[in-house]
C-alpha positions in Angstrom: 106.6 114.6 85.5 104.3 113.4 88.2 105.8 113.5 91.7 104.6 110.0 92.0 105.0 108.3 88.7 108.2 110.0 88.0 109.0 110.8 91.5 109.7 107.7 93.5 110.2 107.5 97.2 113.8 108.4 96.9 113.2 109.7 100.3 114.1 106.2 101.3 117.3 106.1 99.5 117.9 109.0 101.5 116.9 107.6 104.7 118.4 104.2 104.9 121.4 104.4 102.9 122.9 107.2 104.6 121.7 106.7 108.1 124.4 104.2 108.6 127.2 106.4 107.2 127.9 108.1 110.5 127.6 105.0 112.7 129.6 102.6 110.6 133.0 104.1 111.5 132.1 104.2 115.2 130.5 100.8 115.8 132.4 98.8 113.1 135.8 100.4 113.0 137.6 97.1 112.8 136.0 96.2 109.5 138.1 96.9 106.4 137.1 100.0 104.5 134.6 99.3 101.8 133.2 96.2 103.4 130.2 97.6 105.2 127.1 95.4 105.0 124.5 96.9 102.6 120.7 96.5 102.6 118.9 97.8 99.5 115.1 98.1 99.9 112.9 98.9 97.0 109.2 99.5 97.8 107.4 99.2 94.6 105.0 102.0 93.5 105.7 104.1 96.7 104.8 107.7 96.1 107.0 110.0 98.1 104.3 112.4 99.3 102.4 109.6 100.9 105.0 109.2 103.6 104.8 111.3 106.8 108.4 112.4 106.4 107.5 113.9 103.1 104.5 115.8 104.5 101.7 113.2 104.3 99.0 113.6 107.0 96.7 110.7 106.2 99.0 107.8 106.6 101.3 106.6 109.4 104.8 105.5 108.5 106.8 105.6 111.7 109.5 103.1 110.6 110.4 105.0 107.4 110.0 108.3 109.2 112.5 107.3 111.9 115.0 106.2 109.2 114.6 109.5 107.4 115.1 111.4 110.7 118.4 109.7 111.4 119.6 109.6 107.8 119.5 111.6 104.6 116.2 112.3 102.8 116.4 113.2 99.1 114.0 115.8 97.8 114.9 115.7 94.1 115.2 112.2 92.8 113.3 111.1 89.7 112.5 107.7 88.3 113.7 107.1 84.7 110.8 104.8 83.8 107.3 104.5 85.5 107.2 100.6 85.3 108.8 98.0 87.6 111.3 96.0 85.5 112.9 98.9 83.6 113.1 101.1 86.6 114.8 98.3 88.6 117.2 97.8 85.7 118.2 101.5 86.2 118.6 101.0 90.0 120.6 97.8 89.7 122.9 98.9 86.9 123.2 102.7 87.2 122.5 103.0 83.4 119.7 104.5 81.4 117.1 102.3 79.5 118.6 103.5 76.1 121.8 101.8 77.2 120.7 98.7 79.2 117.9 97.9 76.7 115.2 97.2 79.3 112.5 99.7 78.3 109.2 97.9 78.9 107.6 94.5 79.4 108.3 93.5 75.8 112.1 94.0 76.2 114.5 91.2 76.5 116.7 90.6 79.6 119.7 92.6 80.6 122.5 91.9 78.1 125.6 90.3 79.6 127.6 93.4 78.7 125.7 95.5 81.3 127.1 94.9 84.8 124.8 94.4 87.8 125.4 95.9 91.2 125.4 92.5 92.9 128.3 91.3 90.7 130.5 94.1 92.0 129.7 93.2 95.6 130.3 89.5 94.8 133.8 90.4 93.4 134.5 92.2 96.7 133.8 89.1 98.8 130.3 89.9 99.9 127.5 87.4 100.5 124.8 88.4 98.1 121.1 87.6 98.3 117.8 89.0 96.8 114.2 88.5 97.9 111.6 89.9 95.4 107.9 90.1 96.0 106.6 90.1 92.4 106.8 87.8 89.4 107.6 90.7 87.2 111.1 90.7 88.7 111.8 87.0 88.3 115.3 85.9 87.3 114.6 85.8 83.6 115.2 89.6 83.4 118.8 89.0 84.3 118.6 90.8 87.6 119.8 87.6 89.4 123.4 87.9 88.2 125.8 88.2 91.1 123.3 87.0 93.7 124.2 83.7 95.3 120.6 83.6 96.5 117.7 85.0 94.4 114.4 84.1 95.9 111.7 84.6 93.2 109.6 81.5 93.9 105.9 82.2 93.1 102.8 80.1 92.5 102.6 80.3 88.7 99.1 78.7 88.8 98.0 82.2 89.5 98.6 82.9 85.8 95.5 80.9 85.0 93.3 83.6 86.6 95.4 86.7 86.3 98.3 88.3 84.6 102.0 88.4 85.6 101.6 91.8 87.2 99.2 90.4 89.8 101.5 87.5 90.9 103.0 88.6 94.2 103.5 87.8 97.8 102.9 90.1 100.8 105.7 91.9 102.6 105.4 89.6 105.6 106.2 86.6 103.5 109.2 88.1 101.8 110.6 89.5 104.9 110.2 86.1 106.7 112.4 84.6 103.9 115.0 87.3 104.4 115.0 86.9 108.2 115.5 83.1 107.7 118.4 83.8 105.5 120.0 86.0 108.2 119.5 83.3 110.8 121.3 80.8 108.5 124.4 82.9 108.4 127.4 82.6 110.8 127.6 84.7 113.9 127.9 88.4 113.2 131.6 88.6 114.2 132.6 85.9 111.8 130.2 86.4 108.8 131.3 88.0 105.6 129.7 91.4 104.8 126.5 91.1 102.9 124.7 92.9 100.1 121.0 92.2 100.2 118.2 93.4 98.0 114.7 93.3 99.4 111.8 94.2 97.1 108.3 94.8 98.5 105.3 95.0 96.1 102.3 95.8 98.3 101.6 99.4 97.3 101.2 98.2 93.7 97.6 98.0 92.4 95.3 96.3 93.3 95.2 97.9 96.8 94.2 95.1 99.2 95.9 95.8 102.5 95.3 93.2 105.3 93.6 94.1 108.5 93.7 96.3 110.5 94.9 98.5 107.6 92.0 97.6 105.4 89.5 99.0 107.9 91.6 101.9 109.1 92.3 103.1 105.6 89.0 102.0 104.0 88.6 105.3 102.1 92.2 105.4 100.8 93.4 101.8 100.4 96.6 102.8 98.7 97.7 104.4 102.0 96.7 101.3 103.8 99.2 99.3 101.7 101.9 101.9 102.5 101.2 101.7 106.2 101.2 97.9 106.1 104.6 97.9 104.4 105.9 100.3 107.1 104.7 97.9 109.8 106.6 95.1 108.2 109.8 97.2 107.8 109.5 98.0 111.5 109.6 94.3 112.2 112.6 93.9 110.0 114.5 96.8 111.6 113.7 95.5 115.1 115.2 92.1 114.1 118.3 93.8 112.7 118.7 95.7 116.0 118.4 92.5 118.1 121.2 91.0 116.0 123.4 94.0 116.2 123.2 94.6 112.5 121.1 97.8 112.2 123.7 100.3 113.2 126.5 98.6 111.2 124.5 98.3 108.0 124.2 100.9 105.2 120.5 100.8 104.5 119.2 102.3 101.3 115.4 102.6 100.9 113.8 103.9 97.7 111.0 103.2 95.3 111.1 102.4 91.6 108.4 104.9 90.7 105.3 106.5 92.2 101.6 106.3 91.4 99.3 108.7 89.7 96.2 108.0 91.8 93.9 109.7 89.2 96.1 112.7 88.5 96.4 113.6 84.8 93.8 111.1 84.0 95.9 108.1 85.0 94.7 105.7 87.7 98.0 104.1 88.5 101.2 104.2 86.5 102.9 103.1 83.3 102.3 105.9 80.8 103.1 109.4 82.3 106.0 110.8 84.3 105.0 113.9 86.1 106.6 115.8 88.9 103.5 116.7 91.0 103.1 117.2 94.7 99.5 117.7 95.6 99.0 119.5 92.4 102.0 121.8 92.8 105.3 121.3 91.0 108.1 120.2 93.4 110.9 121.1 91.1 111.1 123.3 88.1 110.6 121.3 84.8 113.8 120.8 82.8 113.7 122.4 79.3 114.8 120.0 76.6 116.9 121.7 73.9 117.3 120.3 70.4 120.7 118.8 69.8 
């Protein structure tokens, strides 16, 4: 398994999610147990070893690094599927593809019998919202169940010149929509707890980071996309701090899968699942026994 294709940036899950665990009880002690605000961030195609906190030297990711430093960073977390919809089905349901039925782009939507994370939060009285950055995660997959707001609005005229995998919006646009949603809510002290899913697609091929990242990372544009996403997450985190939400929110940041970047003869992702880290195994392969 390739550390990238199979190995997502679970480092994030590590970071965000648990960075709030120590501060919640201190700064939000009056909130009923189990009603902590939750922000789930999935950065599509984010390879763990292309983050500074995982040892990368050629890309700057201060926002995610700071999250990792204050939280928990996972070393051994593997994607179950190296493509976007099936991997997000795993993340949002906690079930394997053989159970939830979402195996590839030809699969149907999630069956009604498979529960979605947002539905559980909705039952507990949370405000629920999702903001996705790629058409491949539109609501027809069934991921919108349980979300009161599911923002998947794209310009479908792009289908005339491309394929569904290329229809996306930049992190800046999606985060603007999320920030507008936060501004529309009641004051912090009176608002219900929230469960929000933010999906960012920029590190996915094609690698076309905006300036100044395009120039700075001209020789490795994938890293330019990663650095750009980090800059937008820094903007989001700053807004949460200004609103008093950052320290009270459980932030979970992860990726759905990595990217091969030419390793094992694969340019991007979708076929192979390796566990590689600069050519060296990060964890010992699991031996599969006949049953």
